PDBQT receptor file of N, H, CA, C and O in Angstrom, charges set to zero:
ATOM      1  N   MET A   1      17.288  11.070   4.770  1.00  0.00    +0.000 N 
ATOM      2  CA  MET A   1      17.572  11.813   5.968  1.00  0.00    +0.000 C 
ATOM      3  C   MET A   1      16.961  11.120   7.183  1.00  0.00    +0.000 C 
ATOM      4  O   MET A   1      17.597  11.033   8.233  1.00  0.00    +0.000 OA
ATOM      5  N   TYR A   2      15.744  10.634   7.047  1.00  0.00    +0.000 N 
ATOM      6  H   TYR A   2      15.227  10.705   6.194  1.00  0.00    +0.000 HD
ATOM      7  CA  TYR A   2      15.079  10.015   8.191  1.00  0.00    +0.000 C 
ATOM      8  C   TYR A   2      15.589   8.612   8.474  1.00  0.00    +0.000 C 
ATOM      9  O   TYR A   2      15.236   8.026   9.497  1.00  0.00    +0.000 OA
ATOM     10  N   VAL A   3      16.409   8.065   7.592  1.00  0.00    +0.000 N 
ATOM     11  H   VAL A   3      16.696   8.542   6.761  1.00  0.00    +0.000 HD
ATOM     12  CA  VAL A   3      17.002   6.750   7.813  1.00  0.00    +0.000 C 
ATOM     13  C   VAL A   3      17.906   6.784   9.043  1.00  0.00    +0.000 C 
ATOM     14  O   VAL A   3      18.184   5.738   9.630  1.00  0.00    +0.000 OA
ATOM     15  N   ALA A   4      18.361   7.954   9.437  1.00  0.00    +0.000 N 
ATOM     16  H   ALA A   4      18.135   8.804   8.961  1.00  0.00    +0.000 HD
ATOM     17  CA  ALA A   4      19.219   8.094  10.614  1.00  0.00    +0.000 C 
ATOM     18  C   ALA A   4      18.496   7.694  11.898  1.00  0.00    +0.000 C 
ATOM     19  O   ALA A   4      19.146   7.465  12.919  1.00  0.00    +0.000 OA
ATOM     20  N   TYR A   5      17.179   7.606  11.870  1.00  0.00    +0.000 N 
ATOM     21  H   TYR A   5      16.651   7.792  11.041  1.00  0.00    +0.000 HD
ATOM     22  CA  TYR A   5      16.440   7.190  13.065  1.00  0.00    +0.000 C 
ATOM     23  C   TYR A   5      16.518   5.693  13.298  1.00  0.00    +0.000 C 
ATOM     24  O   TYR A   5      16.275   5.234  14.415  1.00  0.00    +0.000 OA
ATOM     25  N   ILE A   6      16.851   4.921  12.277  1.00  0.00    +0.000 N 
ATOM     26  H   ILE A   6      17.048   5.293  11.370  1.00  0.00    +0.000 HD
ATOM     27  CA  ILE A   6      16.911   3.467  12.443  1.00  0.00    +0.000 C 
ATOM     28  C   ILE A   6      17.959   3.067  13.484  1.00  0.00    +0.000 C 
ATOM     29  O   ILE A   6      17.648   2.232  14.333  1.00  0.00    +0.000 OA
ATOM     30  N   PRO A   7      19.191   3.614  13.472  1.00  0.00    +0.000 N 
ATOM     31  CA  PRO A   7      20.130   3.279  14.552  1.00  0.00    +0.000 C 
ATOM     32  C   PRO A   7      19.639   3.733  15.931  1.00  0.00    +0.000 C 
ATOM     33  O   PRO A   7      19.946   3.093  16.937  1.00  0.00    +0.000 OA
ATOM     34  N   GLU A   8      18.890   4.821  15.983  1.00  0.00    +0.000 N 
ATOM     35  H   GLU A   8      18.641   5.341  15.166  1.00  0.00    +0.000 HD
ATOM     36  CA  GLU A   8      18.349   5.265  17.267  1.00  0.00    +0.000 C 
ATOM     37  C   GLU A   8      17.284   4.297  17.768  1.00  0.00    +0.000 C 
ATOM     38  O   GLU A   8      17.204   4.030  18.967  1.00  0.00    +0.000 OA
ATOM     39  N   ILE A   9      16.469   3.772  16.864  1.00  0.00    +0.000 N 
ATOM     40  H   ILE A   9      16.534   3.988  15.890  1.00  0.00    +0.000 HD
ATOM     41  CA  ILE A   9      15.466   2.778  17.250  1.00  0.00    +0.000 C 
ATOM     42  C   ILE A   9      16.161   1.518  17.762  1.00  0.00    +0.000 C 
ATOM     43  O   ILE A   9      15.748   0.939  18.767  1.00  0.00    +0.000 OA
ATOM     44  N   VAL A  10      17.217   1.098  17.066  1.00  0.00    +0.000 N 
ATOM     45  H   VAL A  10      17.552   1.568  16.249  1.00  0.00    +0.000 HD
ATOM     46  CA  VAL A  10      17.980  -0.075  17.497  1.00  0.00    +0.000 C 
ATOM     47  C   VAL A  10      18.600   0.180  18.870  1.00  0.00    +0.000 C 
ATOM     48  O   VAL A  10      18.573  -0.697  19.733  1.00  0.00    +0.000 OA
ATOM     49  N   ALA A  11      19.155   1.367  19.078  1.00  0.00    +0.000 N 
ATOM     50  H   ALA A  11      19.177   2.080  18.377  1.00  0.00    +0.000 HD
ATOM     51  CA  ALA A  11      19.744   1.705  20.385  1.00  0.00    +0.000 C 
ATOM     52  C   ALA A  11      18.686   1.660  21.481  1.00  0.00    +0.000 C 
ATOM     53  O   ALA A  11      18.959   1.210  22.593  1.00  0.00    +0.000 OA
ATOM     54  N   ASN A  12      17.482   2.124  21.170  1.00  0.00    +0.000 N 
ATOM     55  H   ASN A  12      17.260   2.489  20.266  1.00  0.00    +0.000 HD
ATOM     56  CA  ASN A  12      16.406   2.063  22.161  1.00  0.00    +0.000 C 
ATOM     57  C   ASN A  12      16.103   0.624  22.550  1.00  0.00    +0.000 C 
ATOM     58  O   ASN A  12      15.917   0.324  23.730  1.00  0.00    +0.000 OA
ATOM     59  N   PHE A  13      16.052  -0.268  21.566  1.00  0.00    +0.000 N 
ATOM     60  H   PHE A  13      16.203  -0.024  20.608  1.00  0.00    +0.000 HD
ATOM     61  CA  PHE A  13      15.766  -1.673  21.850  1.00  0.00    +0.000 C 
ATOM     62  C   PHE A  13      16.926  -2.370  22.544  1.00  0.00    +0.000 C 
ATOM     63  O   PHE A  13      16.724  -3.376  23.224  1.00  0.00    +0.000 OA
ATOM     64  N   MET A  14      18.134  -1.850  22.382  1.00  0.00    +0.000 N 
ATOM     65  H   MET A  14      18.297  -1.033  21.829  1.00  0.00    +0.000 HD
ATOM     66  CA  MET A  14      19.301  -2.449  23.029  1.00  0.00    +0.000 C 
ATOM     67  C   MET A  14      19.472  -1.957  24.465  1.00  0.00    +0.000 C 
ATOM     68  O   MET A  14      20.415  -2.362  25.145  1.00  0.00    +0.000 OA
ATOM     69  N   GLY A  15      18.582  -1.099  24.929  1.00  0.00    +0.000 N 
ATOM     70  H   GLY A  15      17.816  -0.770  24.376  1.00  0.00    +0.000 HD
ATOM     71  CA  GLY A  15      18.650  -0.624  26.305  1.00  0.00    +0.000 C 
ATOM     72  C   GLY A  15      19.385   0.682  26.489  1.00  0.00    +0.000 C 
ATOM     73  O   GLY A  15      19.692   1.058  27.620  1.00  0.00    +0.000 OA
ATOM     74  N   HIS A  16      19.676   1.380  25.414  1.00  0.00    +0.000 N 
ATOM     75  H   HIS A  16      19.427   1.073  24.495  1.00  0.00    +0.000 HD
ATOM     76  CA  HIS A  16      20.356   2.668  25.470  1.00  0.00    +0.000 C 
ATOM     77  C   HIS A  16      19.445   3.731  24.867  1.00  0.00    +0.000 C 
ATOM     78  O   HIS A  16      19.671   4.171  23.740  1.00  0.00    +0.000 OA
ATOM     79  N   PRO A  17      18.420   4.147  25.605  1.00  0.00    +0.000 N 
ATOM     80  CA  PRO A  17      17.449   5.082  25.020  1.00  0.00    +0.000 C 
ATOM     81  C   PRO A  17      18.077   6.427  24.667  1.00  0.00    +0.000 C 
ATOM     82  O   PRO A  17      18.931   6.946  25.386  1.00  0.00    +0.000 OA
ATOM     83  N   VAL A  18      17.638   6.965  23.557  1.00  0.00    +0.000 N 
ATOM     84  H   VAL A  18      16.944   6.544  22.972  1.00  0.00    +0.000 HD
ATOM     85  CA  VAL A  18      18.099   8.268  23.085  1.00  0.00    +0.000 C 
ATOM     86  C   VAL A  18      17.117   9.334  23.553  1.00  0.00    +0.000 C 
ATOM     87  O   VAL A  18      16.045   9.016  24.069  1.00  0.00    +0.000 OA
ATOM     88  N   SER A  19      17.480  10.583  23.373  1.00  0.00    +0.000 N 
ATOM     89  H   SER A  19      18.350  10.841  22.954  1.00  0.00    +0.000 HD
ATOM     90  CA  SER A  19      16.584  11.677  23.734  1.00  0.00    +0.000 C 
ATOM     91  C   SER A  19      15.396  11.701  22.774  1.00  0.00    +0.000 C 
ATOM     92  O   SER A  19      15.593  11.615  21.562  1.00  0.00    +0.000 OA
ATOM     93  N   PRO A  20      14.168  11.815  23.283  1.00  0.00    +0.000 N 
ATOM     94  CA  PRO A  20      12.999  11.828  22.409  1.00  0.00    +0.000 C 
ATOM     95  C   PRO A  20      12.705  13.197  21.806  1.00  0.00    +0.000 C 
ATOM     96  O   PRO A  20      11.840  13.302  20.937  1.00  0.00    +0.000 OA
ATOM     97  N   LEU A  21      13.388  14.235  22.232  1.00  0.00    +0.000 N 
ATOM     98  H   LEU A  21      14.091  14.150  22.938  1.00  0.00    +0.000 HD
ATOM     99  CA  LEU A  21      13.045  15.590  21.805  1.00  0.00    +0.000 C 
ATOM    100  C   LEU A  21      13.233  15.804  20.305  1.00  0.00    +0.000 C 
ATOM    101  O   LEU A  21      12.322  16.297  19.640  1.00  0.00    +0.000 OA
ATOM    102  N   GLN A  22      14.381  15.446  19.765  1.00  0.00    +0.000 N 
ATOM    103  H   GLN A  22      15.121  15.045  20.306  1.00  0.00    +0.000 HD
ATOM    104  CA  GLN A  22      14.647  15.693  18.348  1.00  0.00    +0.000 C 
ATOM    105  C   GLN A  22      13.740  14.870  17.432  1.00  0.00    +0.000 C 
ATOM    106  O   GLN A  22      13.182  15.434  16.491  1.00  0.00    +0.000 OA
ATOM    107  N   PRO A  23      13.563  13.550  17.662  1.00  0.00    +0.000 N 
ATOM    108  CA  PRO A  23      12.660  12.810  16.784  1.00  0.00    +0.000 C 
ATOM    109  C   PRO A  23      11.211  13.278  16.894  1.00  0.00    +0.000 C 
ATOM    110  O   PRO A  23      10.482  13.266  15.902  1.00  0.00    +0.000 OA
ATOM    111  N   PHE A  24      10.791  13.687  18.081  1.00  0.00    +0.000 N 
ATOM    112  H   PHE A  24      11.383  13.697  18.887  1.00  0.00    +0.000 HD
ATOM    113  CA  PHE A  24       9.428  14.189  18.259  1.00  0.00    +0.000 C 
ATOM    114  C   PHE A  24       9.231  15.485  17.482  1.00  0.00    +0.000 C 
ATOM    115  O   PHE A  24       8.217  15.669  16.809  1.00  0.00    +0.000 OA
ATOM    116  N   THR A  25      10.204  16.375  17.581  1.00  0.00    +0.000 N 
ATOM    117  H   THR A  25      11.028  16.225  18.127  1.00  0.00    +0.000 HD
ATOM    118  CA  THR A  25      10.128  17.644  16.856  1.00  0.00    +0.000 C 
ATOM    119  C   THR A  25      10.159  17.413  15.346  1.00  0.00    +0.000 C 
ATOM    120  O   THR A  25       9.419  18.060  14.604  1.00  0.00    +0.000 OA
ATOM    121  N   ALA A  26      11.001  16.504  14.894  1.00  0.00    +0.000 N 
ATOM    122  H   ALA A  26      11.602  15.979  15.497  1.00  0.00    +0.000 HD
ATOM    123  CA  ALA A  26      11.072  16.199  13.461  1.00  0.00    +0.000 C 
ATOM    124  C   ALA A  26       9.772  15.577  12.966  1.00  0.00    +0.000 C 
ATOM    125  O   ALA A  26       9.339  15.863  11.849  1.00  0.00    +0.000 OA
ATOM    126  N   ALA A  27       9.142  14.730  13.781  1.00  0.00    +0.000 N 
ATOM    127  H   ALA A  27       9.494  14.498  14.688  1.00  0.00    +0.000 HD
ATOM    128  CA  ALA A  27       7.869  14.122  13.389  1.00  0.00    +0.000 C 
ATOM    129  C   ALA A  27       6.783  15.181  13.263  1.00  0.00    +0.000 C 
ATOM    130  O   ALA A  27       5.969  15.126  12.341  1.00  0.00    +0.000 OA
ATOM    131  N   ILE A  28       6.763  16.141  14.176  1.00  0.00    +0.000 N 
ATOM    132  H   ILE A  28       7.424  16.186  14.924  1.00  0.00    +0.000 HD
ATOM    133  CA  ILE A  28       5.777  17.227  14.097  1.00  0.00    +0.000 C 
ATOM    134  C   ILE A  28       6.018  18.068  12.848  1.00  0.00    +0.000 C 
ATOM    135  O   ILE A  28       5.072  18.418  12.142  1.00  0.00    +0.000 OA
ATOM    136  N   CYS A  29       7.265  18.387  12.577  1.00  0.00    +0.000 N 
ATOM    137  H   CYS A  29       8.033  18.103  13.150  1.00  0.00    +0.000 HD
ATOM    138  CA  CYS A  29       7.600  19.182  11.392  1.00  0.00    +0.000 C 
ATOM    139  C   CYS A  29       7.225  18.433  10.113  1.00  0.00    +0.000 C 
ATOM    140  O   CYS A  29       6.643  19.019   9.200  1.00  0.00    +0.000 OA
ATOM    141  N   ALA A  30       7.552  17.150  10.046  1.00  0.00    +0.000 N 
ATOM    142  H   ALA A  30       8.025  16.674  10.788  1.00  0.00    +0.000 HD
ATOM    143  CA  ALA A  30       7.211  16.358   8.864  1.00  0.00    +0.000 C 
ATOM    144  C   ALA A  30       5.700  16.249   8.709  1.00  0.00    +0.000 C 
ATOM    145  O   ALA A  30       5.186  16.298   7.592  1.00  0.00    +0.000 OA
ATOM    146  N   PHE A  31       4.985  16.102   9.824  1.00  0.00    +0.000 N 
ATOM    147  H   PHE A  31       5.403  16.063  10.732  1.00  0.00    +0.000 HD
ATOM    148  CA  PHE A  31       3.523  16.044   9.765  1.00  0.00    +0.000 C 
ATOM    149  C   PHE A  31       2.953  17.357   9.238  1.00  0.00    +0.000 C 
ATOM    150  O   PHE A  31       1.998  17.357   8.461  1.00  0.00    +0.000 OA
ATOM    151  N   ALA A  32       3.539  18.472   9.659  1.00  0.00    +0.000 N 
ATOM    152  H   ALA A  32       4.314  18.472  10.290  1.00  0.00    +0.000 HD
ATOM    153  CA  ALA A  32       3.077  19.775   9.164  1.00  0.00    +0.000 C 
ATOM    154  C   ALA A  32       3.275  19.880   7.650  1.00  0.00    +0.000 C 
ATOM    155  O   ALA A  32       2.420  20.423   6.951  1.00  0.00    +0.000 OA
ATOM    156  N   TRP A  33       4.392  19.367   7.145  1.00  0.00    +0.000 N 
ATOM    157  H   TRP A  33       5.087  18.926   7.713  1.00  0.00    +0.000 HD
ATOM    158  CA  TRP A  33       4.625  19.384   5.698  1.00  0.00    +0.000 C 
ATOM    159  C   TRP A  33       3.650  18.472   4.966  1.00  0.00    +0.000 C 
ATOM    160  O   TRP A  33       3.180  18.809   3.879  1.00  0.00    +0.000 OA
ATOM    161  N   VAL A  34       3.344  17.319   5.555  1.00  0.00    +0.000 N 
ATOM    162  H   VAL A  34       3.726  17.046   6.438  1.00  0.00    +0.000 HD
ATOM    163  CA  VAL A  34       2.360  16.422   4.940  1.00  0.00    +0.000 C 
ATOM    164  C   VAL A  34       1.004  17.115   4.871  1.00  0.00    +0.000 C 
ATOM    165  O   VAL A  34       0.329  17.062   3.843  1.00  0.00    +0.000 OA
ATOM    166  N   GLU A  35       0.608  17.760   5.953  1.00  0.00    +0.000 N 
ATOM    167  H   GLU A  35       1.157  17.803   6.788  1.00  0.00    +0.000 HD
ATOM    168  CA  GLU A  35      -0.662  18.493   5.966  1.00  0.00    +0.000 C 
ATOM    169  C   GLU A  35      -0.664  19.609   4.929  1.00  0.00    +0.000 C 
ATOM    170  O   GLU A  35      -1.664  19.816   4.242  1.00  0.00    +0.000 OA
ATOM    171  N   TYR A  36       0.435  20.321   4.815  1.00  0.00    +0.000 N 
ATOM    172  H   TYR A  36       1.247  20.153   5.374  1.00  0.00    +0.000 HD
ATOM    173  CA  TYR A  36       0.543  21.395   3.831  1.00  0.00    +0.000 C 
ATOM    174  C   TYR A  36       0.363  20.844   2.418  1.00  0.00    +0.000 C 
ATOM    175  O   TYR A  36      -0.405  21.388   1.624  1.00  0.00    +0.000 OA
ATOM    176  N   GLY A  37       1.071  19.769   2.114  1.00  0.00    +0.000 N 
ATOM    177  H   GLY A  37       1.695  19.327   2.758  1.00  0.00    +0.000 HD
ATOM    178  CA  GLY A  37       0.961  19.181   0.784  1.00  0.00    +0.000 C 
ATOM    179  C   GLY A  37      -0.411  18.601   0.505  1.00  0.00    +0.000 C 
ATOM    180  O   GLY A  37      -0.875  18.619  -0.634  1.00  0.00    +0.000 OA
ATOM    181  N   TRP A  38      -1.065  18.087   1.540  1.00  0.00    +0.000 N 
ATOM    182  H   TRP A  38      -0.687  18.073   2.466  1.00  0.00    +0.000 HD
ATOM    183  CA  TRP A  38      -2.377  17.464   1.380  1.00  0.00    +0.000 C 
ATOM    184  C   TRP A  38      -3.478  18.498   1.151  1.00  0.00    +0.000 C 
ATOM    185  O   TRP A  38      -4.408  18.247   0.385  1.00  0.00    +0.000 OA
ATOM    186  N   HIS A  39      -3.385  19.642   1.796  1.00  0.00    +0.000 N 
ATOM    187  H   HIS A  39      -2.629  19.846   2.418  1.00  0.00    +0.000 HD
ATOM    188  CA  HIS A  39      -4.463  20.631   1.753  1.00  0.00    +0.000 C 
ATOM    189  C   HIS A  39      -4.287  21.697   0.678  1.00  0.00    +0.000 C 
ATOM    190  O   HIS A  39      -5.059  22.655   0.641  1.00  0.00    +0.000 OA
ATOM    191  N   ARG A  40      -3.310  21.560  -0.182  1.00  0.00    +0.000 N 
ATOM    192  H   ARG A  40      -2.683  20.781  -0.152  1.00  0.00    +0.000 HD
ATOM    193  CA  ARG A  40      -3.180  22.499  -1.304  1.00  0.00    +0.000 C 
ATOM    194  C   ARG A  40      -4.277  22.216  -2.321  1.00  0.00    +0.000 C 
ATOM    195  O   ARG A  40      -4.877  21.141  -2.313  1.00  0.00    +0.000 OA
ATOM    196  N   ALA A  41      -4.534  23.170  -3.186  1.00  0.00    +0.000 N 
ATOM    197  H   ALA A  41      -4.047  24.043  -3.193  1.00  0.00    +0.000 HD
ATOM    198  CA  ALA A  41      -5.579  22.994  -4.199  1.00  0.00    +0.000 C 
ATOM    199  C   ALA A  41      -5.296  21.756  -5.056  1.00  0.00    +0.000 C 
ATOM    200  O   ALA A  41      -6.203  20.976  -5.343  1.00  0.00    +0.000 OA
ATOM    201  N   HIS A  42      -4.060  21.584  -5.453  1.00  0.00    +0.000 N 
ATOM    202  H   HIS A  42      -3.322  22.218  -5.219  1.00  0.00    +0.000 HD
ATOM    203  CA  HIS A  42      -3.628  20.375  -6.152  1.00  0.00    +0.000 C 
ATOM    204  C   HIS A  42      -2.624  19.692  -5.233  1.00  0.00    +0.000 C 
ATOM    205  O   HIS A  42      -1.555  20.242  -4.969  1.00  0.00    +0.000 OA
ATOM    206  N   LYS A  43      -2.951  18.515  -4.751  1.00  0.00    +0.000 N 
ATOM    207  H   LYS A  43      -3.819  18.068  -4.966  1.00  0.00    +0.000 HD
ATOM    208  CA  LYS A  43      -2.093  17.837  -3.777  1.00  0.00    +0.000 C 
ATOM    209  C   LYS A  43      -0.648  17.788  -4.273  1.00  0.00    +0.000 C 
ATOM    210  O   LYS A  43      -0.381  17.425  -5.419  1.00  0.00    +0.000 OA
ATOM    211  N   ASP A  44       0.259  18.155  -3.405  1.00  0.00    +0.000 N 
ATOM    212  H   ASP A  44       0.042  18.450  -2.474  1.00  0.00    +0.000 HD
ATOM    213  CA  ASP A  44       1.687  18.173  -3.728  1.00  0.00    +0.000 C 
ATOM    214  C   ASP A  44       2.293  16.839  -3.287  1.00  0.00    +0.000 C 
ATOM    215  O   ASP A  44       2.849  16.727  -2.195  1.00  0.00    +0.000 OA
ATOM    216  N   TRP A  45       2.176  15.829  -4.156  1.00  0.00    +0.000 N 
ATOM    217  H   TRP A  45       1.724  15.920  -5.044  1.00  0.00    +0.000 HD
ATOM    218  CA  TRP A  45       2.589  14.473  -3.809  1.00  0.00    +0.000 C 
ATOM    219  C   TRP A  45       4.067  14.343  -3.468  1.00  0.00    +0.000 C 
ATOM    220  O   TRP A  45       4.385  13.578  -2.558  1.00  0.00    +0.000 OA
ATOM    221  N   PRO A  46       4.987  15.028  -4.126  1.00  0.00    +0.000 N 
ATOM    222  CA  PRO A  46       6.392  14.894  -3.710  1.00  0.00    +0.000 C 
ATOM    223  C   PRO A  46       6.623  15.324  -2.255  1.00  0.00    +0.000 C 
ATOM    224  O   PRO A  46       7.395  14.685  -1.539  1.00  0.00    +0.000 OA
ATOM    225  N   ILE A  47       5.970  16.386  -1.820  1.00  0.00    +0.000 N 
ATOM    226  H   ILE A  47       5.344  16.905  -2.401  1.00  0.00    +0.000 HD
ATOM    227  CA  ILE A  47       6.109  16.825  -0.424  1.00  0.00    +0.000 C 
ATOM    228  C   ILE A  47       5.486  15.802   0.514  1.00  0.00    +0.000 C 
ATOM    229  O   ILE A  47       6.068  15.469   1.547  1.00  0.00    +0.000 OA
ATOM    230  N   ILE A  48       4.318  15.307   0.166  1.00  0.00    +0.000 N 
ATOM    231  H   ILE A  48       3.845  15.577  -0.673  1.00  0.00    +0.000 HD
ATOM    232  CA  ILE A  48       3.626  14.333   1.019  1.00  0.00    +0.000 C 
ATOM    233  C   ILE A  48       4.457  13.059   1.153  1.00  0.00    +0.000 C 
ATOM    234  O   ILE A  48       4.729  12.598   2.261  1.00  0.00    +0.000 OA
ATOM    235  N   ILE A  49       4.857  12.499   0.013  1.00  0.00    +0.000 N 
ATOM    236  H   ILE A  49       4.636  12.874  -0.887  1.00  0.00    +0.000 HD
ATOM    237  CA  ILE A  49       5.570  11.221   0.020  1.00  0.00    +0.000 C 
ATOM    238  C   ILE A  49       6.935  11.332   0.693  1.00  0.00    +0.000 C 
ATOM    239  O   ILE A  49       7.357  10.404   1.384  1.00  0.00    +0.000 OA
ATOM    240  N   SER A  50       7.618  12.434   0.507  1.00  0.00    +0.000 N 
ATOM    241  H   SER A  50       7.276  13.188  -0.054  1.00  0.00    +0.000 HD
ATOM    242  CA  SER A  50       8.956  12.557   1.094  1.00  0.00    +0.000 C 
ATOM    243  C   SER A  50       8.925  12.797   2.600  1.00  0.00    +0.000 C 
ATOM    244  O   SER A  50       9.936  12.579   3.268  1.00  0.00    +0.000 OA
ATOM    245  N   ASN A  51       7.807  13.237   3.150  1.00  0.00    +0.000 N 
ATOM    246  H   ASN A  51       6.986  13.414   2.607  1.00  0.00    +0.000 HD
ATOM    247  CA  ASN A  51       7.747  13.504   4.584  1.00  0.00    +0.000 C 
ATOM    248  C   ASN A  51       7.032  12.433   5.391  1.00  0.00    +0.000 C 
ATOM    249  O   ASN A  51       7.130  12.434   6.619  1.00  0.00    +0.000 OA
ATOM    250  N   ILE A  52       6.324  11.528   4.751  1.00  0.00    +0.000 N 
ATOM    251  H   ILE A  52       6.245  11.527   3.754  1.00  0.00    +0.000 HD
ATOM    252  CA  ILE A  52       5.664  10.446   5.488  1.00  0.00    +0.000 C 
ATOM    253  C   ILE A  52       6.670   9.583   6.255  1.00  0.00    +0.000 C 
ATOM    254  O   ILE A  52       6.388   9.227   7.399  1.00  0.00    +0.000 OA
ATOM    255  N   PRO A  53       7.832   9.225   5.684  1.00  0.00    +0.000 N 
ATOM    256  CA  PRO A  53       8.799   8.464   6.486  1.00  0.00    +0.000 C 
ATOM    257  C   PRO A  53       9.249   9.212   7.742  1.00  0.00    +0.000 C 
ATOM    258  O   PRO A  53       9.520   8.582   8.764  1.00  0.00    +0.000 OA
ATOM    259  N   GLY A  54       9.333  10.523   7.685  1.00  0.00    +0.000 N 
ATOM    260  H   GLY A  54       9.113  11.035   6.854  1.00  0.00    +0.000 HD
ATOM    261  CA  GLY A  54       9.709  11.306   8.865  1.00  0.00    +0.000 C 
ATOM    262  C   GLY A  54       8.681  11.204   9.968  1.00  0.00    +0.000 C 
ATOM    263  O   GLY A  54       9.031  11.124  11.145  1.00  0.00    +0.000 OA
ATOM    264  N   VAL A  55       7.416  11.206   9.593  1.00  0.00    +0.000 N 
ATOM    265  H   VAL A  55       7.132  11.271   8.636  1.00  0.00    +0.000 HD
ATOM    266  CA  VAL A  55       6.349  11.063  10.583  1.00  0.00    +0.000 C 
ATOM    267  C   VAL A  55       6.417   9.672  11.205  1.00  0.00    +0.000 C 
ATOM    268  O   VAL A  55       6.413   9.531  12.428  1.00  0.00    +0.000 OA
ATOM    269  N   VAL A  56       6.481   8.651  10.362  1.00  0.00    +0.000 N 
ATOM    270  H   VAL A  56       6.484   8.765   9.369  1.00  0.00    +0.000 HD
ATOM    271  CA  VAL A  56       6.457   7.267  10.847  1.00  0.00    +0.000 C 
ATOM    272  C   VAL A  56       7.692   6.949  11.687  1.00  0.00    +0.000 C 
ATOM    273  O   VAL A  56       7.564   6.463  12.811  1.00  0.00    +0.000 OA
ATOM    274  N   LEU A  57       8.876   7.216  11.160  1.00  0.00    +0.000 N 
ATOM    275  H   LEU A  57       8.980   7.611  10.247  1.00  0.00    +0.000 HD
ATOM    276  CA  LEU A  57      10.097   6.878  11.894  1.00  0.00    +0.000 C 
ATOM    277  C   LEU A  57      10.284   7.746  13.133  1.00  0.00    +0.000 C 
ATOM    278  O   LEU A  57      10.810   7.275  14.142  1.00  0.00    +0.000 OA
ATOM    279  N   GLY A  58       9.862   9.009  13.071  1.00  0.00    +0.000 N 
ATOM    280  H   GLY A  58       9.435   9.392  12.252  1.00  0.00    +0.000 HD
ATOM    281  CA  GLY A  58       9.945   9.866  14.253  1.00  0.00    +0.000 C 
ATOM    282  C   GLY A  58       9.066   9.358  15.381  1.00  0.00    +0.000 C 
ATOM    283  O   GLY A  58       9.485   9.329  16.538  1.00  0.00    +0.000 OA
ATOM    284  N   ILE A  59       7.844   8.955  15.045  1.00  0.00    +0.000 N 
ATOM    285  H   ILE A  59       7.504   8.978  14.105  1.00  0.00    +0.000 HD
ATOM    286  CA  ILE A  59       6.932   8.432  16.067  1.00  0.00    +0.000 C 
ATOM    287  C   ILE A  59       7.446   7.107  16.617  1.00  0.00    +0.000 C 
ATOM    288  O   ILE A  59       7.407   6.879  17.826  1.00  0.00    +0.000 OA
ATOM    289  N   ILE A  60       7.928   6.233  15.734  1.00  0.00    +0.000 N 
ATOM    290  H   ILE A  60       7.960   6.419  14.752  1.00  0.00    +0.000 HD
ATOM    291  CA  ILE A  60       8.466   4.952  16.205  1.00  0.00    +0.000 C 
ATOM    292  C   ILE A  60       9.650   5.179  17.135  1.00  0.00    +0.000 C 
ATOM    293  O   ILE A  60       9.774   4.496  18.151  1.00  0.00    +0.000 OA
ATOM    294  N   THR A  61      10.516   6.122  16.807  1.00  0.00    +0.000 N 
ATOM    295  H   THR A  61      10.415   6.678  15.981  1.00  0.00    +0.000 HD
ATOM    296  CA  THR A  61      11.673   6.410  17.659  1.00  0.00    +0.000 C 
ATOM    297  C   THR A  61      11.231   6.898  19.029  1.00  0.00    +0.000 C 
ATOM    298  O   THR A  61      11.762   6.453  20.047  1.00  0.00    +0.000 OA
ATOM    299  N   VAL A  62      10.267   7.807  19.067  1.00  0.00    +0.000 N 
ATOM    300  H   VAL A  62       9.835   8.169  18.240  1.00  0.00    +0.000 HD
ATOM    301  CA  VAL A  62       9.787   8.333  20.352  1.00  0.00    +0.000 C 
ATOM    302  C   VAL A  62       9.122   7.229  21.166  1.00  0.00    +0.000 C 
ATOM    303  O   VAL A  62       9.345   7.130  22.373  1.00  0.00    +0.000 OA
ATOM    304  N   VAL A  63       8.318   6.408  20.527  1.00  0.00    +0.000 N 
ATOM    305  H   VAL A  63       8.136   6.488  19.547  1.00  0.00    +0.000 HD
ATOM    306  CA  VAL A  63       7.628   5.329  21.248  1.00  0.00    +0.000 C 
ATOM    307  C   VAL A  63       8.634   4.334  21.811  1.00  0.00    +0.000 C 
ATOM    308  O   VAL A  63       8.484   3.878  22.945  1.00  0.00    +0.000 OA
ATOM    309  N   THR A  64       9.660   3.989  21.029  1.00  0.00    +0.000 N 
ATOM    310  H   THR A  64       9.781   4.359  20.107  1.00  0.00    +0.000 HD
ATOM    311  CA  THR A  64      10.631   3.005  21.515  1.00  0.00    +0.000 C 
ATOM    312  C   THR A  64      11.542   3.552  22.611  1.00  0.00    +0.000 C 
ATOM    313  O   THR A  64      12.211   2.779  23.296  1.00  0.00    +0.000 OA
ATOM    314  N   VAL A  65      11.578   4.865  22.785  1.00  0.00    +0.000 N 
ATOM    315  H   VAL A  65      11.034   5.493  22.228  1.00  0.00    +0.000 HD
ATOM    316  CA  VAL A  65      12.326   5.416  23.927  1.00  0.00    +0.000 C 
ATOM    317  C   VAL A  65      11.674   4.959  25.227  1.00  0.00    +0.000 C 
ATOM    318  O   VAL A  65      12.362   4.644  26.197  1.00  0.00    +0.000 OA
ATOM    319  N   TYR A  66      10.352   4.925  25.241  1.00  0.00    +0.000 N 
ATOM    320  H   TYR A  66       9.793   5.182  24.453  1.00  0.00    +0.000 HD
ATOM    321  CA  TYR A  66       9.617   4.604  26.455  1.00  0.00    +0.000 C 
ATOM    322  C   TYR A  66       9.229   3.136  26.557  1.00  0.00    +0.000 C 
ATOM    323  O   TYR A  66       8.969   2.644  27.655  1.00  0.00    +0.000 OA
ATOM    324  N   ILE A  67       9.186   2.427  25.434  1.00  0.00    +0.000 N 
ATOM    325  H   ILE A  67       9.397   2.827  24.542  1.00  0.00    +0.000 HD
ATOM    326  CA  ILE A  67       8.832   1.007  25.440  1.00  0.00    +0.000 C 
ATOM    327  C   ILE A  67      10.006   0.238  24.858  1.00  0.00    +0.000 C 
ATOM    328  O   ILE A  67      10.141   0.131  23.639  1.00  0.00    +0.000 OA
ATOM    329  N   HIS A  68      10.839  -0.285  25.708  1.00  0.00    +0.000 N 
ATOM    330  H   HIS A  68      10.729  -0.197  26.699  1.00  0.00    +0.000 HD
ATOM    331  CA  HIS A  68      11.979  -1.073  25.229  1.00  0.00    +0.000 C 
ATOM    332  C   HIS A  68      12.296  -2.192  26.184  1.00  0.00    +0.000 C 
ATOM    333  O   HIS A  68      13.226  -2.962  25.946  1.00  0.00    +0.000 OA
TER     334      HIS A  68
């Protein structure tokens, strides 16, 4: 699902910046899921691992909106 941010990152570098609102919101949501999985009594690794790409790619997308 988060692979969809790769074309947005490319568009940002090509001089066609996308809106930062959706990737920023998705990064916050994915970070919340990572925190939830991390702070459970028994770490929920599937939740953590599946949401880390959302945090990373969401932040990269937002940063490349402003730095391109």
